[in-house]
Structure formats: C-alpha cells, structure tokens
Residue frames as qw, qx, qy, qz and C-alpha x, y, z in Angstrom:
[[0.532, -0.101, 0.556, -0.630, 270.53, 116.44, 179.16],
 [0.635, 0.156, -0.630, -0.419, 269.58, 112.89, 178.37],
 [0.618, -0.214, 0.656, -0.377, 267.91, 109.91, 180.07],
 [0.591, 0.310, -0.634, -0.390, 268.28, 106.56, 178.37],
 [0.652, -0.202, 0.666, -0.301, 266.86, 103.19, 179.39],
 [0.543, 0.356, -0.654, -0.388, 267.52, 100.08, 177.39],
 [0.753, -0.115, -0.635, -0.126, 265.70, 96.87, 178.43],
 [0.051, -0.397, 0.608, -0.686, 265.77, 97.92, 182.09],
 [0.719, -0.322, -0.585, -0.191, 264.44, 95.44, 184.59],
 [0.079, -0.458, 0.567, -0.680, 264.04, 95.85, 188.33],
 [0.719, -0.299, -0.607, -0.158, 263.17, 93.07, 190.76],
 [0.306, -0.562, 0.501, -0.583, 262.74, 93.19, 194.56],
 [0.623, -0.210, 0.701, -0.275, 263.35, 89.84, 196.15],
 [0.296, -0.037, 0.905, 0.302, 262.43, 86.64, 194.21],
 [0.258, 0.550, 0.794, 0.025, 258.86, 87.51, 193.22],
 [0.131, 0.863, 0.309, -0.377, 258.17, 91.24, 193.00],
 [0.492, 0.210, 0.396, 0.747, 258.98, 92.67, 189.59],
 [0.002, 0.733, 0.285, -0.617, 258.59, 96.47, 189.62],
 [0.339, 0.736, -0.273, -0.519, 260.03, 97.37, 186.18],
 [0.740, -0.002, 0.645, 0.190, 260.37, 95.05, 183.28],
 [0.550, 0.266, 0.561, 0.560, 261.92, 95.36, 179.81],
 [0.082, 0.914, 0.302, -0.259, 261.57, 99.13, 179.79],
 [0.542, 0.188, 0.252, 0.780, 262.96, 101.39, 177.11],
 [0.017, -0.938, -0.310, 0.156, 262.91, 105.17, 177.24],
 [0.522, 0.159, 0.093, 0.833, 264.68, 108.14, 175.76],
 [0.068, -0.951, -0.281, 0.110, 264.26, 111.70, 177.13],
 [0.598, 0.021, 0.132, 0.790, 266.51, 114.26, 175.56],
 [0.105, 0.353, 0.149, 0.918, 266.57, 118.06, 175.82],
 [0.184, 0.023, 0.439, -0.879, 264.34, 120.39, 177.84],
 [0.452, -0.292, -0.632, -0.557, 260.77, 119.18, 178.35],
 [0.435, -0.177, 0.575, -0.670, 258.06, 118.81, 180.96],
 [0.509, 0.019, -0.789, -0.342, 256.82, 115.23, 180.73],
 [0.679, -0.324, 0.268, -0.601, 254.10, 113.62, 182.77],
 [0.209, 0.165, -0.963, 0.044, 254.53, 110.09, 184.18],
 [0.665, -0.119, 0.066, -0.734, 251.10, 108.49, 184.49],
 [0.519, 0.023, -0.851, -0.073, 249.98, 105.12, 185.91],
 [0.719, -0.558, -0.259, -0.323, 247.90, 103.53, 188.59],
 [0.473, -0.691, 0.497, -0.226, 249.25, 102.89, 192.10],
 [0.775, -0.234, 0.585, 0.056, 251.84, 100.13, 191.89],
 [0.752, 0.655, 0.044, -0.055, 252.46, 100.62, 188.17],
 [0.824, 0.012, 0.051, 0.564, 256.20, 101.26, 188.73],
 [0.193, 0.910, 0.049, 0.364, 256.39, 105.06, 188.60],
 [0.433, -0.862, 0.255, -0.066, 258.25, 105.54, 191.85],
 [0.848, -0.211, 0.368, 0.320, 260.72, 102.71, 191.14],
 [0.636, 0.565, 0.235, 0.470, 261.49, 104.18, 187.73],
 [0.007, 0.944, -0.074, 0.323, 262.12, 107.64, 189.21],
 [0.638, -0.697, 0.323, 0.044, 264.31, 106.22, 191.99],
 [0.845, 0.050, 0.326, 0.421, 266.47, 104.41, 189.44],
 [0.437, 0.757, 0.132, 0.468, 266.89, 107.52, 187.30],
 [0.265, -0.916, 0.167, -0.251, 267.87, 109.47, 190.45],
 [0.439, 0.502, -0.679, 0.309, 270.49, 106.86, 191.29],
 [0.525, -0.429, 0.488, -0.550, 268.80, 105.59, 194.47],
 [0.879, 0.007, 0.452, -0.151, 268.21, 102.10, 192.99],
 [0.069, -0.458, 0.762, 0.452, 270.30, 99.98, 190.74],
 [0.780, 0.242, -0.253, -0.519, 268.59, 98.16, 187.80],
 [0.799, -0.221, 0.558, -0.039, 268.61, 94.37, 188.12],
 [0.640, 0.168, 0.585, 0.469, 269.17, 94.08, 184.37],
 [0.375, 0.823, 0.342, 0.253, 269.55, 96.39, 181.39],
 [0.476, 0.076, -0.037, 0.875, 271.29, 99.70, 180.89],
 [0.095, -0.920, -0.381, 0.016, 270.25, 102.99, 182.45],
 [0.531, 0.070, 0.010, 0.845, 272.28, 106.09, 181.58],
 [0.057, -0.942, -0.291, 0.157, 271.80, 109.72, 182.73],
 [0.141, 0.942, -0.274, -0.136, 273.86, 112.23, 180.72],
 [0.654, 0.541, -0.527, 0.048, 276.01, 109.31, 179.55],
 [0.073, 0.388, -0.802, 0.448, 276.74, 107.91, 183.02],
 [0.537, -0.366, -0.759, -0.035, 275.23, 105.14, 185.15],
 [0.266, -0.697, 0.043, -0.665, 273.41, 107.09, 187.96],
 [0.834, -0.474, -0.278, -0.047, 273.61, 104.57, 190.79],
 [0.696, -0.593, -0.004, 0.405, 275.89, 105.83, 193.58],
 [0.555, 0.402, 0.183, 0.705, 277.24, 108.46, 191.15],
 [0.247, -0.531, -0.269, 0.765, 278.27, 111.82, 192.65],
 [0.012, -0.023, 0.404, 0.914, 277.67, 113.59, 189.29],
 [0.280, -0.469, -0.745, -0.384, 274.11, 112.30, 189.32],
 [0.363, -0.586, -0.582, 0.431, 273.57, 113.54, 192.89],
 [0.149, -0.480, -0.063, 0.862, 274.39, 117.09, 191.88],
 [0.128, 0.123, -0.505, -0.845, 272.68, 117.10, 188.50],
 [0.445, -0.329, -0.722, -0.415, 269.51, 115.15, 189.28],
 [0.222, -0.122, 0.583, -0.772, 267.03, 115.95, 192.09],
 [0.346, -0.331, -0.845, -0.236, 264.13, 113.75, 193.13],
 [0.249, -0.183, 0.330, -0.892, 261.32, 115.54, 194.96],
 [0.558, -0.316, -0.708, -0.295, 258.83, 113.40, 196.85],
 [0.569, -0.689, 0.007, -0.449, 257.17, 113.13, 200.25],
 [0.927, -0.266, -0.147, 0.221, 260.01, 110.89, 201.47],
 [0.413, 0.636, -0.257, 0.600, 262.62, 113.70, 201.44],
 [0.668, -0.659, -0.259, 0.230, 264.42, 114.05, 204.73],
 [0.251, 0.770, -0.266, 0.522, 266.63, 116.72, 206.17],
 [0.410, 0.135, -0.685, 0.587, 268.88, 116.73, 209.26],
 [0.440, -0.684, -0.582, 0.011, 266.77, 116.65, 212.47],
 [0.440, -0.614, -0.272, 0.595, 266.71, 119.78, 214.58],
 [0.242, -0.060, 0.270, 0.930, 267.30, 122.23, 211.70],
 [0.342, 0.632, 0.395, -0.573, 264.66, 124.86, 210.96],
 [0.653, 0.619, 0.416, 0.134, 263.39, 125.52, 207.45],
 [0.163, 0.971, -0.163, -0.069, 265.44, 128.71, 207.06],
 [0.371, -0.636, 0.651, 0.187, 268.68, 126.88, 207.84],
 [0.716, 0.172, 0.661, 0.144, 267.78, 123.98, 205.52],
 [0.525, 0.821, 0.224, 0.032, 267.16, 126.43, 202.70],
 [0.084, -0.921, 0.351, 0.147, 270.51, 128.11, 203.36],
 [0.589, -0.350, 0.695, 0.218, 272.29, 124.82, 202.65],
 [0.761, 0.556, 0.325, -0.081, 270.91, 124.59, 199.12],
 [0.346, 0.881, -0.311, -0.082, 273.77, 126.56, 197.49],
 [0.250, -0.596, 0.763, 0.005, 276.35, 124.15, 198.96],
 [0.665, 0.071, 0.738, -0.085, 274.46, 121.09, 197.61],
 [0.614, 0.583, 0.506, 0.161, 273.53, 122.22, 194.09],
 [0.437, -0.135, 0.232, 0.858, 275.79, 124.33, 191.76],
 [0.010, 0.395, 0.482, 0.782, 272.78, 125.89, 189.99],
 [0.225, -0.589, -0.685, 0.366, 270.93, 126.77, 193.22],
 [0.032, 0.569, 0.228, 0.790, 268.84, 129.99, 192.78],
 [0.223, -0.219, -0.609, 0.729, 268.72, 131.81, 196.12],
 [0.242, 0.045, -0.032, -0.969, 266.33, 134.47, 194.82],
 [0.599, -0.139, -0.583, -0.530, 263.77, 131.87, 193.72],
 [0.496, -0.194, -0.790, 0.305, 264.17, 129.88, 196.95],
 [0.094, -0.226, -0.471, 0.847, 263.58, 132.89, 199.22],
 [0.330, 0.022, -0.217, -0.919, 260.85, 134.31, 196.98],
 [0.616, -0.210, -0.652, -0.390, 258.73, 131.15, 196.93],
 [0.416, -0.203, -0.741, 0.487, 259.41, 130.55, 200.63],
 [0.054, 0.189, 0.307, -0.931, 257.99, 133.98, 201.40],
 [0.432, -0.039, -0.425, -0.794, 255.14, 133.75, 198.89],
 [0.658, -0.247, -0.676, -0.220, 253.84, 130.55, 200.43],
 [0.417, -0.700, 0.166, -0.556, 254.26, 132.07, 203.90],
 [0.840, -0.108, -0.477, 0.236, 256.62, 129.60, 205.53],
 [0.473, -0.863, 0.159, -0.084, 257.99, 130.27, 208.99],
 [0.504, 0.625, -0.561, 0.203, 261.80, 130.11, 208.83],
 [0.217, -0.473, 0.723, -0.454, 261.89, 128.82, 212.41],
 [0.892, -0.021, 0.129, -0.432, 259.49, 125.95, 211.74],
 [0.381, -0.363, 0.841, 0.124, 260.83, 122.36, 211.75],
 [0.403, 0.212, -0.695, -0.557, 260.44, 120.16, 208.67],
 [0.210, -0.132, -0.966, 0.079, 259.17, 117.19, 210.70],
 [0.103, 0.388, 0.635, -0.660, 256.48, 119.36, 212.29],
 [0.298, 0.213, -0.310, -0.877, 254.93, 120.49, 209.00],
 [0.753, 0.270, 0.408, -0.440, 251.58, 119.18, 207.83],
 [0.709, 0.139, 0.619, 0.309, 251.65, 116.79, 204.88],
 [0.466, 0.805, 0.315, 0.190, 250.70, 119.49, 202.40],
 [0.071, -0.970, 0.226, 0.046, 253.17, 122.08, 203.73],
 [0.628, -0.429, 0.583, 0.285, 255.94, 119.45, 203.79],
 [0.674, 0.398, 0.535, 0.317, 255.24, 118.63, 200.13],
 [0.270, 0.946, 0.122, 0.132, 255.25, 122.29, 199.22],
 [0.333, -0.837, 0.395, 0.180, 258.57, 122.95, 200.99],
 [0.689, -0.151, 0.628, 0.328, 260.15, 120.01, 199.26],
 [0.572, 0.656, 0.425, 0.249, 258.85, 121.24, 195.91],
 [0.040, 0.995, -0.087, -0.009, 260.27, 124.69, 196.52],
 [0.514, -0.610, 0.544, 0.260, 263.64, 123.15, 197.40],
 [0.699, 0.171, 0.617, 0.317, 263.51, 121.09, 194.22],
 [0.427, 0.852, 0.250, 0.172, 262.66, 124.03, 191.95],
 [0.135, -0.959, 0.242, 0.066, 265.37, 126.24, 193.51],
 [0.723, -0.347, 0.516, 0.302, 267.97, 123.51, 193.04],
 [0.476, 0.757, -0.212, -0.394, 267.72, 124.04, 189.27],
 [0.532, -0.278, 0.758, 0.254, 269.27, 120.67, 188.50],
 [0.216, 0.296, -0.625, -0.689, 269.44, 119.80, 184.79],
 [0.470, -0.216, -0.796, -0.316, 267.09, 116.90, 185.48],
 [0.304, -0.168, 0.491, -0.799, 264.31, 117.44, 188.02],
 [0.384, -0.212, -0.872, -0.219, 262.05, 114.54, 189.00],
 [0.422, -0.206, 0.313, -0.825, 258.78, 115.09, 190.86],
 [0.296, -0.172, -0.937, -0.071, 257.01, 112.07, 192.40],
 [0.325, -0.710, -0.613, -0.120, 253.50, 113.19, 193.41],
 [0.338, 0.184, -0.265, 0.884, 254.79, 116.60, 194.40],
 [0.305, -0.386, -0.038, -0.870, 251.39, 118.01, 195.43],
 [0.531, -0.306, -0.787, 0.069, 250.45, 115.32, 197.99],
 [0.341, -0.537, -0.576, 0.513, 248.33, 116.94, 200.70],
 [0.077, -0.109, 0.070, 0.989, 248.12, 120.35, 199.03],
 [0.367, 0.609, 0.543, -0.447, 244.75, 122.05, 198.61],
 [0.586, 0.617, 0.460, 0.253, 243.49, 123.04, 195.22],
 [0.117, 0.993, -0.032, 0.016, 244.60, 126.69, 195.39],
 [0.435, -0.706, 0.508, 0.233, 248.08, 125.74, 196.55],
 [0.717, 0.119, 0.614, 0.309, 248.41, 123.17, 193.77],
 [0.452, 0.824, 0.293, 0.173, 247.41, 125.76, 191.26],
 [0.095, -0.958, 0.263, 0.060, 250.06, 128.25, 192.56],
 [0.609, -0.430, 0.612, 0.265, 252.73, 125.47, 192.60],
 [0.700, 0.397, 0.518, 0.288, 251.96, 124.46, 188.99],
 [0.280, 0.952, 0.065, 0.108, 252.31, 128.08, 187.95],
 [0.348, -0.816, 0.441, 0.136, 255.63, 128.29, 189.77],
 [0.738, -0.102, 0.610, 0.268, 256.81, 125.09, 188.11],
 [0.607, 0.659, 0.362, 0.257, 255.99, 126.43, 184.64],
 [0.054, 0.990, -0.123, 0.053, 257.58, 129.82, 185.30],
 [0.525, -0.644, 0.526, 0.181, 260.69, 128.14, 186.66],
 [0.755, 0.154, 0.559, 0.306, 260.94, 125.83, 183.63],
 [0.453, 0.840, 0.207, 0.216, 260.61, 128.80, 181.24],
 [0.185, -0.941, 0.282, -0.007, 263.25, 130.62, 183.22],
 [0.186, -0.570, 0.797, 0.073, 265.60, 127.63, 183.30],
 [0.861, 0.222, -0.243, -0.387, 264.61, 124.98, 180.70],
 [0.101, -0.412, 0.900, -0.106, 265.57, 121.42, 181.72],
 [0.488, -0.136, -0.824, -0.256, 264.20, 117.89, 181.83],
 [0.418, -0.171, 0.510, -0.732, 261.26, 117.76, 184.25],
 [0.436, -0.129, -0.856, -0.245, 259.56, 114.44, 184.82],
 [0.371, -0.193, 0.387, -0.822, 256.41, 114.75, 186.88],
 [0.273, -0.236, -0.930, -0.069, 254.50, 111.81, 188.32],
 [0.259, 0.011, 0.346, -0.902, 251.02, 112.88, 189.47],
 [0.162, 0.416, 0.892, -0.068, 247.48, 111.65, 190.01],
 [0.208, 0.761, 0.307, -0.533, 246.19, 115.10, 189.08],
 [0.471, 0.065, 0.570, 0.670, 246.93, 114.73, 185.37],
 [0.163, 0.803, 0.521, 0.239, 243.94, 116.94, 184.48],
 [0.246, -0.934, -0.038, 0.257, 245.64, 119.85, 186.36],
 [0.493, -0.501, 0.459, 0.543, 248.94, 119.26, 184.60],
 [0.666, 0.477, 0.525, 0.232, 247.74, 118.83, 181.03],
 [0.295, 0.950, 0.070, 0.079, 248.30, 122.50, 180.06],
 [0.292, -0.836, 0.440, 0.147, 251.89, 122.35, 181.36],
 [0.731, -0.177, 0.622, 0.216, 253.01, 119.09, 179.78],
 [0.310, 0.587, -0.519, -0.538, 254.70, 118.65, 176.45],
 [0.570, 0.166, -0.775, -0.215, 254.50, 114.84, 176.53],
 [0.741, -0.361, 0.317, -0.470, 253.14, 111.97, 178.60],
 [0.284, 0.283, -0.916, 0.018, 254.60, 108.57, 179.53],
 [0.814, -0.247, 0.007, -0.525, 252.05, 105.90, 180.43],
 [0.176, 0.361, -0.898, 0.181, 253.30, 103.03, 182.56],
 [0.830, -0.209, 0.050, -0.515, 251.38, 99.88, 183.60],
 [0.983, -0.162, 0.082, 0.007, 252.55, 96.71, 185.31],
 [0.626, -0.538, 0.351, 0.443, 256.13, 97.93, 185.23],
 [0.538, 0.158, 0.544, 0.624, 256.26, 98.62, 181.52],
 [0.142, 0.514, -0.038, -0.845, 256.04, 101.79, 179.49],
 [0.477, 0.378, 0.771, 0.185, 253.43, 101.21, 176.85],
 [0.308, 0.822, 0.360, 0.316, 252.94, 104.74, 175.48],
 [0.384, -0.489, 0.003, 0.783, 255.17, 107.85, 175.14],
 [0.314, 0.641, 0.527, 0.460, 253.47, 110.58, 173.18],
 [0.102, 0.079, -0.082, 0.988, 253.46, 114.33, 172.85],
 [0.259, 0.393, 0.565, -0.678, 250.32, 116.10, 174.07],
 [0.481, 0.411, -0.238, -0.737, 249.19, 117.05, 170.49],
 [0.386, 0.153, -0.863, -0.287, 249.58, 113.41, 169.35],
 [0.008, -0.167, -0.898, 0.407, 247.78, 112.18, 172.45],
 [0.381, 0.404, 0.304, -0.774, 244.83, 114.50, 171.72],
 [0.572, 0.382, -0.444, -0.575, 244.60, 112.87, 168.26],
 [0.042, -0.225, 0.971, -0.068, 244.87, 109.37, 169.71],
 [0.063, 0.372, 0.923, -0.079, 241.13, 108.80, 170.10],
 [0.288, -0.177, -0.181, -0.924, 237.63, 110.16, 169.66],
 [0.254, 0.154, 0.817, -0.494, 234.23, 109.46, 171.13],
 [0.287, -0.267, -0.667, -0.633, 230.78, 108.41, 169.97],
 [0.219, 0.139, 0.655, -0.709, 227.62, 109.17, 171.89],
 [0.522, -0.004, -0.396, -0.755, 224.12, 107.90, 171.01],
 [0.886, -0.186, 0.015, -0.426, 221.65, 105.05, 171.57],
 [0.538, -0.504, 0.676, -0.009, 223.45, 102.19, 173.27],
 [0.831, 0.251, 0.495, 0.041, 222.46, 99.65, 170.58],
 [0.560, 0.824, -0.015, 0.087, 223.73, 101.94, 167.82],
 [0.102, -0.846, 0.520, -0.063, 226.99, 102.64, 169.61],
 [0.697, -0.285, 0.658, 0.013, 227.61, 98.94, 170.20],
 [0.802, 0.455, 0.372, 0.102, 226.97, 98.08, 166.55],
 [0.380, 0.912, -0.122, 0.095, 229.01, 100.97, 165.25],
 [0.140, -0.788, 0.585, -0.133, 232.01, 100.15, 167.44],
 [0.970, -0.111, 0.178, -0.126, 231.94, 96.38, 167.12],
 [0.884, 0.267, 0.006, 0.384, 235.10, 96.17, 165.04],
 [0.184, 0.823, -0.213, 0.493, 236.90, 99.08, 166.66],
 [0.542, 0.008, -0.601, 0.588, 239.30, 99.42, 169.59],
 [0.384, -0.796, -0.243, -0.399, 237.14, 100.67, 172.43],
 [0.319, 0.361, -0.558, 0.676, 239.17, 102.28, 175.21],
 [0.057, 0.176, 0.710, -0.679, 236.27, 102.97, 177.55],
 [0.260, -0.418, -0.576, -0.653, 232.53, 103.30, 177.60],
 [0.008, 0.184, 0.656, -0.732, 229.89, 104.63, 179.97],
 [0.006, 0.677, 0.718, 0.163, 226.17, 105.13, 180.21],
 [0.135, 0.014, -0.078, 0.988, 225.24, 108.79, 179.88],
 [0.493, 0.059, 0.115, -0.861, 221.45, 108.50, 180.10],
 [0.747, 0.160, 0.552, -0.334, 218.52, 106.13, 179.61],
 [0.826, 0.385, 0.389, 0.134, 219.63, 103.80, 176.75],
 [0.363, 0.907, -0.190, 0.092, 222.40, 106.22, 175.84],
 [0.859, -0.300, 0.134, 0.393, 226.10, 105.34, 175.76],
 [0.201, 0.922, -0.323, -0.074, 229.38, 107.15, 175.16],
 [0.944, -0.056, 0.153, 0.287, 232.32, 105.15, 173.82],
 [0.047, -0.865, 0.413, 0.280, 235.94, 106.29, 173.51],
 [0.935, 0.291, 0.166, 0.118, 237.70, 104.68, 170.59],
 [0.504, -0.434, 0.409, 0.624, 241.30, 104.53, 169.45],
 [0.487, 0.767, -0.067, -0.413, 241.69, 106.51, 166.24],
 [0.761, -0.043, 0.564, 0.317, 242.99, 103.76, 163.98],
 [0.485, 0.521, 0.423, 0.560, 242.46, 106.05, 160.96],
 [0.212, -0.043, -0.075, 0.973, 243.03, 109.77, 160.49],
 [0.379, -0.158, -0.208, -0.888, 239.37, 110.28, 159.67],
 [0.528, 0.029, 0.655, -0.540, 236.16, 109.08, 161.34],
 [0.162, 0.129, 0.924, 0.321, 234.68, 106.08, 159.44],
 [0.312, -0.085, -0.283, -0.903, 231.64, 107.30, 157.45],
 [0.513, -0.325, -0.755, -0.246, 229.35, 104.42, 158.45],
 [0.360, -0.365, -0.630, 0.583, 229.62, 105.53, 162.07],
 [0.049, 0.184, 0.046, -0.981, 228.71, 109.13, 161.18],
 [0.365, -0.147, -0.594, -0.701, 225.82, 107.95, 159.05],
 [0.399, -0.392, -0.823, 0.103, 224.22, 106.29, 162.06],
 [0.239, -0.802, -0.204, -0.509, 223.64, 109.73, 163.53],
 [0.733, -0.477, -0.289, 0.388, 226.01, 109.23, 166.43],
 [0.060, -0.991, 0.093, -0.077, 227.58, 112.34, 167.94],
 [0.789, 0.244, -0.234, 0.513, 231.33, 112.52, 167.42],
 [0.366, -0.930, 0.005, -0.043, 233.28, 114.14, 170.23],
 [0.385, 0.687, -0.500, 0.361, 236.80, 115.26, 171.11],
 [0.859, -0.439, -0.227, 0.134, 238.72, 113.35, 173.77],
 [0.081, -0.925, 0.337, -0.153, 241.27, 115.25, 175.84],
 [0.472, 0.463, -0.708, 0.248, 244.74, 114.00, 176.60],
 [0.310, -0.325, 0.658, -0.604, 243.66, 113.56, 180.22],
 [0.839, 0.065, 0.229, -0.489, 240.75, 111.30, 179.30],
 [0.788, 0.417, -0.450, -0.044, 242.96, 109.22, 177.01],
 [0.151, 0.449, -0.763, 0.439, 245.42, 108.72, 179.89],
 [0.539, -0.160, 0.558, -0.610, 242.61, 107.65, 182.20],
 [0.884, 0.244, -0.049, -0.396, 241.13, 105.29, 179.64],
 [0.694, 0.457, -0.551, 0.083, 244.45, 103.62, 178.93],
 [0.196, 0.317, -0.772, 0.516, 245.42, 103.19, 182.56],
 [0.663, -0.305, 0.105, -0.675, 241.97, 102.26, 183.95],
 [0.485, -0.204, 0.816, -0.239, 241.31, 99.10, 185.88],
 [0.346, 0.109, -0.786, -0.501, 240.45, 96.10, 183.74],
 [0.004, 0.186, 0.930, -0.317, 237.83, 94.98, 186.29],
 [0.066, -0.653, -0.673, -0.340, 234.88, 96.90, 184.86],
 [0.092, -0.505, 0.081, -0.855, 233.08, 99.68, 186.76],
 [0.108, -0.031, 0.744, -0.658, 231.67, 99.95, 190.29],
 [0.628, 0.088, -0.031, -0.773, 228.18, 99.97, 188.78],
 [0.610, 0.138, -0.751, -0.211, 228.69, 96.31, 187.93],
 [0.145, 0.019, -0.857, 0.494, 228.76, 95.44, 191.65],
 [0.367, 0.204, 0.453, -0.787, 225.38, 97.08, 192.30],
 [0.573, 0.237, -0.445, -0.646, 223.97, 95.80, 189.03],
 [0.372, 0.084, -0.924, -0.009, 224.38, 92.25, 190.22],
 [0.072, 0.163, 0.761, -0.624, 221.95, 92.92, 193.12],
 [0.468, 0.184, -0.052, -0.863, 219.05, 93.99, 190.92]]
C-alpha cells in the first residue's frame, strides 16, 4: 500500500490552481488526517488519488500505478464523500447487496451489522435520506468495502455529535480489524485526534506539514501572562497564534524552535502550557486576516 506524489500540480481552466508542487508519501497502514481550510485543496487531492482527476503536471502513483481511469485503482481505492451516487430507484438494502460484486474485500458481516446498528430501513431510498443519514450510509459502505486505501472527505457532514462519535469508533475498530491506508479529511479535527497517527496540513494547494501526532504535540508550546510581558518574551520567536484571556492578559502559542523552553521566558514568570495537536493544526491553518474582535475594536 503506497501513495506517492512528486511535484503534482492541478489546474482548472486558465486561472484556478487547486494543487501546486505537492509531494507526499504514504506507505503502510495508517490513519492520517487531512487538514486545511475550505478551498485549501483537500478535495482535489483526494479526487486525484482516487483516480477521478488527472494531475496537470507531476507524477502521482497509487501502489505503483497511475490511478486516473485505472480499473485496479477503482477496486483498491474507495473515496467516501457526500457526492457519492447510486443507481436511482434502488433501495438501501439492494445497494448494500451489490458491495460484494464491486469490491473483492467486501465484508458482508460488517456492512449488515453497521446497517442494523444505525437503524437504517432497507427499503429507504438513498436520495430520500437526510444529509446526515446519507453521509452515514456512505461511510458504512466505505468501511465495508475494505479497500487497501480508503479516503474519507468530510465523512460526518450532517451527523449529530452522538452519531459522529459512534462512527469514529466504528472507523477505529474497522482499521484495527483490517489495517490499511485511511486518509480522512475533516473539520472536526478535535474529534479525530485520538484516532490519528499522523496529520497532513494543506494550504493554498500545497502540503506544508506532514507530521506524526507525537511530533505535532511537540511542535509548539504556549505562554500566558501579562500582555506586555508576553509580547516582550516572544518578540524574537515564531508566534503561531495569540489571544486575550483576560484584562491585560495574553496567551501566545509559539513554535518550539528548541527542545527546551528558553530560560529568560520562564524567568519572567510566564505560565508555560501544553498545546494539543488539534490546536497546532488550527493555529497553522488559521486565516491570516486577524480575528473578528478586530472588526469591533475599530468601532470603539
């Protein structure tokens, strides 16, 4: 199981560049999160890996083959998103029964078990499902397919919190039962953190960070204290984000350029804090336009 991208570039029309100069290597079983703001290029990247789109430039290989219009890719890679379509007029039970003919590793027991657990009506039509139920059915179909490479693009769209929690547990159990490459794009990174082994951060069509969760948790740290002291202590550091946490108090998240916290910062009496992988992801993919408070601050 391997996904390789070498200087991959994808353009739509003359102006819109979705992916540019992207390199990536995913090899062996893993659950990897794909994180980025809307329009960052996540969906385009997944569609190229699945063989739905052809790169404009560069080399993209899945298990040693170019995936675009490749039958082998179609049976060994599944992309689960809210755009999945099934033949009109077929009920959910019939659709599920076709899984074994589409995917060689299809697990009927898992398909029927999850279908029953989430209380689907076998006579219901896919097009008639609510957004959340449709996402859930698609996700069940994707898990049961057991393809060596399983791609999820915002798989929990429309699901309520409890359903998302149950789905994440099913995803983890399924991965442990049948290890494979799982690449999951999601806005709910905080809910996925305990499942992930690594995270890929993408912005403006480029992958700028690919780290394991342990390394990401060591990527930064925070300082909290009087705003003036925090500003002075962090003047020569890489500040990823900062926020007011009280009257004249500030919390700053810094990139850990050294393995230890610089003593001068500790000597100022500032509180040093741990920064989770989720917060690092948010800080690195945040908007560069400031914060909403700035809009209201201008009116004072």
